[in-house]
Phi, psi and omega in degrees: 000104178268086184290157182302329180280330196031053173060024182057035194299318185290307178296322179292322180295317179293333179287338180297124180086345184279331184252104191250353180272086187255136181302121183303324187289345179285338179248353186301137174095356179063220183246021179301153185283161184237024170089015177240198178223119174022162176282126177307141185309320185291350178252359175275131186226172175213128181279125183287352174304331177308329185253016184302315180292324182288313181292314180093176186246357180270121182283157180144180188301324181293322182289321185293318177299317176294324173301319177296320176302316179298310179303314179302316176294318182296320181295319183294331181281346181115356183289147170242346184235145168226158177243096186285155171243351185205160172247013179053037181081357179279155174286166180303320180296317179292319179294316179303317177303319181292323181293317183295322179302328179254011175068034181247156176233153180239077183293338180220162175201155171262127184209137186297113180260005171082188178204170191308325180278344183213068181289152177253169179280086183296321180302320178290320180300315178297320175299317179296321181301317181299322179294314183289339185090015184283133172247337180239125182211160178179172183289152176285356175187157177279150182284069190304318186291341180266354185247094187263336187234170174300323179292324177300316184289321176299314178298321177294322178296318176296325174296313177304319183295325180293316180299316183295324176295316178298321181294316181302317181295336174266012179077024181240171181227122175285133179239149179245115178263134184258156162244200183283332190294337179294332177267337185267341175273126190231129178234119178052042172087356180244134176286159174303329178293318174300319182294322178295315181295317182293338187243019170232155180270144174296339175288333189254331189226127171251165184241138177251104184276116172276113186291323178301308188291325173302313176293327180293334180270008179084015179265154174262114184303326179297317177297324179296314182298319184293324182284318185262348175054226188284003170295331176272106188239354179223151174238138157266123186253107171217146192264166179231129178287128185297324192289329184219003181078009184285153177291139185235161174294141186300130184093352180253000178255209183240009178285136182274080182301310178313315183291317183293317181296316183296325180294336185286339175050046171084000185275352185275123179283316179218137179255105190257111175295133175208151172215109182301140180302148169260083184310124177084356179262106182291348180277348180273126183245101179298333179290317179299308184307313184291316181291316178297319178302315179298306183302329178293305181296325180295336185240355185293144183248137177197156183265179178082008190266156174244037183266148175251105181282358185264022183238035176082016183258179172053233187301331181293340179275355192278339189287343185257023182278116181287143177063029184296127175080013183263060173088165179220163174286000000 
């Protein structure tokens, strides 16, 4: 599925390192603990875009085989949830069978929901979601190149609200995932992110805050949490290298995740590990990024949670991971 956004890969890649004015408070304090115990396993997720280069974009048996390899490894690392961006040409039924085979769930996914000038078949997306077990869905990026004016962003927001209403009536939730440009594009004193929030209903649209891209745009995620409250219900967790702003493996950069997680006060439904692919860079290992990311979330300490660790979640789920520590790709 070569969606129009392809996760905003060209623009997003160019943006890495281009935005250097980062809010100091987003990184203050390093990775020291804040008095809690890890994110429960059932709330840890991984965005499969991390493996986009490995799986590939051409549907067919080879892509399906590589998807199975990814699923097997993720399950061995401890993941119970994945966030797909493609089904590699499989039907919803076939992809669900593959998830079931490896004991995985897809509570959310990225799928192109369109925009006013290029609407998508939302009814079909919702129907596929029901088969896949997906409750939360949205595009992998806003169509920045197609939204040139404030009126364009307002129209897009109203389109999303309509999609979100349809999703809500079907028992699903539309989510909006950000990059840097939603904070960097300003119209009459309002950022595009503010416009999206102001022109969508909290009943119909929730926000999936990508922490790396927010910081890359000079935002403090804690301030965003304070401003938008429970509209922000999901995190994309990826780190940032201080020296040049490059995306880094979770826990190896300088974003202060414990501070951010503590500020969320239990409102986050899923903490989704992600590392955008470094296309053509053979030194990047998406399997390492996924495993290290899981282990970081599993052990990170922070306060302000409403989790009950005594119900067979989190660390208690780790004992049954097959093949733990038996090599990586």
